[in-house]
N, C-alpha and C positions, 0 to 999 in steps of 0.2 A: 504494500500500500504506500502511496506517495505521502511525503510529509505535508502537513497542512500549510497551505499558502493562502494568500488573500484573494487571488483570482485564478480562474481557469478558462482556457479556450474550449470550444466545442470539441476540438480534437483531443485535448487533454482528458476531458471527462469520458469521451467515447472510448478512448484507449484504456483508461484506468478501469472502467466498469464493464468493458467488453460489449458495448452497445454501439449502434450506428448513430451518426449525426442526425439521421432522419428520426430515430427514436427520441433523441433529445428535443428536436424541434416539435415532435408530436406531444411530448410531455409539456412543453412550453405552451403549445396551442390549447392544451387541456387545462392550463392554469396551475400546473403542478410545479413548474419552474419559472423563474422570472429573471432571466439574465438582463444585464444592461446592454444597450446597443450603441455601437459607434458605426454608423452606416449599416452595412450588411453584416458586420462582425458582432458576434455575441461574446460577452464576458460574464462568466458565471462566478458567483461569490462562494465563500465557504458554506453559507447557508443553503445555496442551491445544491452544492455538492452533498451536504447532509440530507437534504430533501430527496435528492436522486437516490441515495443509498436506501432511504425509507421506501421510496416508490418501488425500487427493484426488489427489496426484501418482501414488501407487501404482495407484489405480483407473484413472486416465487412461491408464496404460501397460499395463493388463490384469492386474495382480496381483489375486489373490483376497483377500478379507478375512482369511482364515486366514494367507496369506503376509504380509500387512501386519502383522497382530497379532504374528506370530512375529518379524518384523524390528524392530518397535517394542519388543518385550519384551527384545530384546538390548541396547538402549541403556541406558547408565549415565552419568548426568551426571558430568562431571569426569574420566571415564576416556578412554583412547585409542579405545575402541570398535572395535578391530580386528576382533573377531568379528562385530560388526554389519556393518561394511564388507565383510568377506569374504562374509557371507551375502547382502547386497544385491547384490554383484557376481555371485555364483552364480545368484541368482534372475533377475537381469538377463540373464545369458548364456543361461539356460534359456528365458526369454521371447523373446529374439532368435532362438534356434534354432527355436522353435515358430512364430514369425511368418514366418521365412524359409521354413519348410516349407509353411505356408499360402500364401505368395506363390507358391511353385513350383507348388503344386496349382492355384491360381487361374490362373496363366500357362498351364498345360497346358490347362485347361478353356477359356480364352479362345481359344487356338489351335485347339482342336477345334471350337468353335462358329464361328469364322471360316471354317474349312474347310467346315463343314456349310452355312453361309450361302452360301458361294461355289458349292457344288454346287447348292443350290436355285436361286440366281440363274441359273446356266447352263442350268437346265431350263425356265426361264420364257421 
């Protein structure tokens, strides 16, 4: 991981996080990142870098962009951010419950397919 700097180019962040410049522009269009502009050039702050890390982590665990935006908007620099932490915990628990339900459904389907395959094998 790179040392913390004051500003980053689109190329810097794309390379560091393994995403494309197009992805960063998309997150900007979605209001998740707010780089400063000098002409066509974008300059990302440390806060943008931290927000990008949050966005990518949230996407990796299945949060929607709307969920991520909501959670990011709850953050206030210098505050205890209890409301944000509680919201993140609630969304995390909801996501876990959904994934557990999906896993149970997949397990049931796998069991049914195994039984079906066994029936077919016995007839061959």
